[in-house]
MIRO-123724 format. One record per residue (C-alpha): residue number from 1; residue in three letters; chain; z, y, x. Coordinates in pm, 1 decimal. Layout:
BEGIN
PT   paba   selo   zamar         pz         py         px
PT    NUM    ala       A          Z          Y          X
...
% end
This chain:
BEGIN
PT   paba   selo   zamar         pz         py         px
PT      1    met       A     1810.2     -891.3      776.6
PT      2    ser       A     1530.6     -657.2      890.1
PT      3    asn       A     1474.5     -318.5      805.0
PT      4    thr       A     1164.4     -273.7      748.5
PT      5    leu       A      984.2     -333.6      402.6
PT      6    ile       A      627.1     -396.3      357.8
PT      7    val       A      474.3     -320.5      -27.5
PT      8    tyr       A      153.1     -359.2     -132.6
PT      9    tyr       A      -76.0     -413.3     -431.3
PT     10    ser       A     -394.1     -640.7     -336.7
PT     11    his       A     -643.6     -732.4     -616.3
PT     12    ser       A     -890.5     -903.9     -396.3
PT     13    gly       A     -673.9    -1058.9     -154.0
PT     14    asn       A     -710.0     -887.1      137.6
PT     15    thr       A     -463.0     -612.0      134.1
PT     16    arg       A     -243.4     -922.6      107.2
PT     17    lys       A     -388.9    -1072.8      374.8
PT     18    leu       A     -317.8     -741.6      639.3
PT     19    ala       A       46.9     -681.6      451.0
PT     20    asn       A      122.7    -1071.6      610.7
PT     21    leu       A      -30.1    -1028.6      883.4
PT     22    ile       A      138.0     -665.2      940.6
PT     23    ala       A      500.0     -878.6      857.8
PT     24    gln       A      431.0    -1128.4     1112.7
PT     25    gln       A      367.9     -877.5     1390.7
PT     26    ile       A      747.4     -696.3     1324.7
PT     27    asp       A      957.7     -976.7     1151.0
PT     28    ala       A      929.4     -756.3      815.0
PT     29    asp       A     1010.0     -825.5      445.8
PT     30    cys       A      708.4     -850.8      219.4
PT     31    leu       A      690.4     -723.6     -130.6
PT     32    glu       A      371.6     -769.8     -344.8
PT     33    ile       A      333.6     -538.1     -659.9
PT     34    ile       A      232.3     -732.6     -957.6
PT     35    pro       A      125.5     -526.6    -1241.4
PT     36    glu       A      222.9     -617.1    -1589.2
PT     37    lys       A     -127.0     -623.9    -1723.0
PT     38    pro       A     -391.6     -780.1    -1466.8
PT     39    tyr       A     -709.3     -609.0    -1383.6
PT     40    pro       A    -1008.6     -758.4    -1415.4
PT     41    asn       A    -1162.5    -1004.2    -1198.0
PT     42    asp       A    -1527.7     -885.9    -1273.6
PT     43    tyr       A    -1595.8     -563.5    -1007.5
PT     44    thr       A    -1779.9     -367.4    -1227.9
PT     45    ser       A    -1487.5     -373.6    -1504.4
PT     46    val       A    -1222.6     -340.8    -1214.1
PT     47    val       A    -1400.4        9.1    -1069.1
PT     48    asn       A    -1455.7      133.1    -1401.5
PT     49    gln       A    -1073.7       88.5    -1490.4
PT     50    ala       A     -964.8      196.4    -1129.9
PT     51    lys       A    -1193.7      520.1    -1242.5
PT     52    gln       A    -1033.3      579.9    -1560.3
PT     53    glu       A     -663.2      557.8    -1454.3
PT     54    ile       A     -673.3      722.3    -1119.3
PT     55    ser       A     -841.1     1016.3    -1305.0
PT     56    arg       A     -591.9     1086.3    -1563.5
PT     57    asn       A     -311.5      975.2    -1294.5
PT     58    phe       A     -238.7      699.5    -1502.1
PT     59    arg       A       79.6      455.0    -1391.8
PT     60    pro       A       63.1       85.6    -1509.3
PT     61    ala       A      410.3     -136.3    -1561.8
PT     62    leu       A      470.5     -342.3    -1327.1
PT     63    lys       A      666.0     -684.1    -1304.1
PT     64    asn       A      844.4     -603.8    -1034.1
PT     65    ala       A      853.3     -222.9     -981.3
PT     66    gln       A     1244.8     -152.3     -851.2
PT     67    ile       A     1392.3     -299.7     -541.0
PT     68    asn       A     1718.5     -243.8     -352.9
PT     69    leu       A     1573.2       18.9      -88.1
PT     70    asn       A     1895.3       85.2       17.1
PT     71    lys       A     1896.8     -137.2      348.0
PT     72    tyr       A     1542.0      -72.5      458.9
PT     73    thr       A     1427.0      254.3      651.9
PT     74    thr       A     1090.8      180.3      709.3
PT     75    ile       A      819.0      102.2      460.4
PT     76    phe       A      489.3       20.6      520.4
PT     77    ile       A      351.3       74.0      168.2
PT     78    gly       A      -28.2     -110.4      143.0
PT     79    ser       A     -325.2      -74.5     -114.8
PT     80    pro       A     -716.6     -105.4     -172.8
PT     81    asn       A     -904.9      185.3     -168.3
PT     82    trp       A    -1025.4      265.2     -499.2
PT     83    trp       A    -1174.0      595.6     -552.1
PT     84    ser       A    -1045.6      762.2     -220.6
PT     85    ser       A     -675.5      655.5     -329.2
PT     86    ile       A     -441.0      449.2     -393.1
PT     87    ala       A     -432.6      161.1     -640.6
PT     88    pro       A     -201.6      289.4    -1004.5
PT     89    pro       A       23.5       22.4     -944.6
PT     90    ile       A      114.3      138.6     -592.0
PT     91    ala       A      169.2      471.7     -748.1
PT     92    thr       A      388.7      363.7    -1006.9
PT     93    phe       A      639.5      161.7     -743.2
PT     94    ile       A      628.1      532.0     -544.0
PT     95    asp       A      727.7      703.0     -892.5
PT     96    thr       A      972.5      459.1     -968.9
PT     97    asn       A     1192.8      451.4     -642.7
PT     98    asp       A     1365.9      648.5     -467.2
PT     99    leu       A     1181.1      683.7     -112.3
PT    100    ser       A     1385.1      944.2       24.5
PT    101    ala       A     1477.5     1000.9      363.7
PT    102    lys       A     1245.2      663.6      486.9
PT    103    lys       A      948.9      599.3      720.3
PT    104    ile       A      598.2      575.8      543.0
PT    105    ile       A      324.7      396.4      707.7
PT    106    pro       A       33.3      387.0      476.7
PT    107    phe       A     -230.9      114.1      507.8
PT    108    cys       A     -558.4       45.5      350.7
PT    109    thr       A     -838.8     -193.1      275.1
PT    110    his       A    -1192.1     -136.4      209.5
PT    111    gly       A    -1528.1     -153.0      141.4
PT    112    gly       A    -1666.9      101.5      363.5
PT    113    gly       A    -1453.9      427.0      215.4
PT    114    gly       A    -1213.1      442.7      523.6
PT    115    phe       A     -847.8      584.0      420.3
PT    116    gly       A    -1037.1      848.2      177.3
PT    117    his       A     -763.0     1048.3      102.7
PT    118    ile       A     -467.4      798.8       53.3
PT    119    pro       A     -212.2      912.5      376.6
PT    120    gln       A     -281.1     1274.6      188.1
PT    121    asp       A     -180.6     1090.1     -163.8
PT    122    ile       A      110.3      909.4      -50.0
PT    123    lys       A      250.0     1234.9      169.2
PT    124    arg       A      208.3     1398.2     -163.7
PT    125    leu       A      402.9     1132.2     -379.2
PT    126    cys       A      661.2     1042.4     -164.3
PT    127    lys       A      920.9     1334.1     -132.8
PT    128    asn       A     1113.2     1430.6      187.2
PT    129    thr       A      998.2     1097.5      363.8
PT    130    thr       A      833.6     1115.9      702.2
PT    131    val       A      461.4      945.6      687.9
PT    132    leu       A      342.9      800.1     1012.2
PT    133    asn       A       34.3      724.5     1124.9
PT    134    gly       A     -168.3      456.1      913.3
PT    135    phe       A     -440.9      186.2      965.1
PT    136    ala       A     -717.9      123.3      752.8
PT    137    asn       A     -902.7     -171.3      737.5
PT    138    tyr       A    -1326.6     -233.9      666.4
PT    139    gly       A    -1368.3     -569.5      465.9
PT    140    ser       A    -1231.8     -900.8      430.3
PT    141    ser       A    -1181.0     -968.0      899.5
PT    142    ile       A     -900.0     -833.6     1037.1
PT    143    asn       A     -909.9     -730.5     1403.7
PT    144    leu       A     -524.8     -903.2     1515.1
PT    145    gln       A     -610.6     -682.9     1843.3
PT    146    glu       A     -627.1     -342.0     1659.2
PT    147    val       A     -336.8     -418.3     1437.8
PT    148    lys       A     -104.1     -509.5     1754.6
PT    149    lys       A     -253.8     -193.5     1873.8
PT    150    trp       A     -157.6       30.4     1589.8
PT    151    leu       A      136.4     -116.4     1556.2
PT    152    ser       A      234.4      -65.5     1906.0
PT    153    lys       A      195.0      357.2     1834.1
PT    154    leu       A      448.4      372.5     1526.3
PT    155    asp       A      792.5      507.0     1601.8
PT    156    ile       A      947.4      182.0     1420.1
% end
């Protein structure tokens, strides 16, 4: 039984790919966050919707927001970088679950914006947690050696 959970939202599949790779490396459970109303596939439409939602602190309803987190001591939280922040479905997950006393490890995928302010946003939203150094991956290709190097430096 794993005491580590990887929670992620993926729009294009890049964050899912990274989450699954991390899970394989550390033998963790995975939970993909799924909004009740899917985001549009069209790039311009999803960018516009994400910008509006983030600026309003909108929290979309999720199909699977509630999970028993009691058995997990460490939770990786993954998101695409949307307007330098986490995707709103991840914010909903954080807001609807008690993450107190957990080790939180952020990771993101991006198209050139790096981490943005994702680590700071996660620290602000995840009260009474320890937030460890995260990992930001550019594009759809993932360097396995870089992921392994990052994971080896974590206190998990």
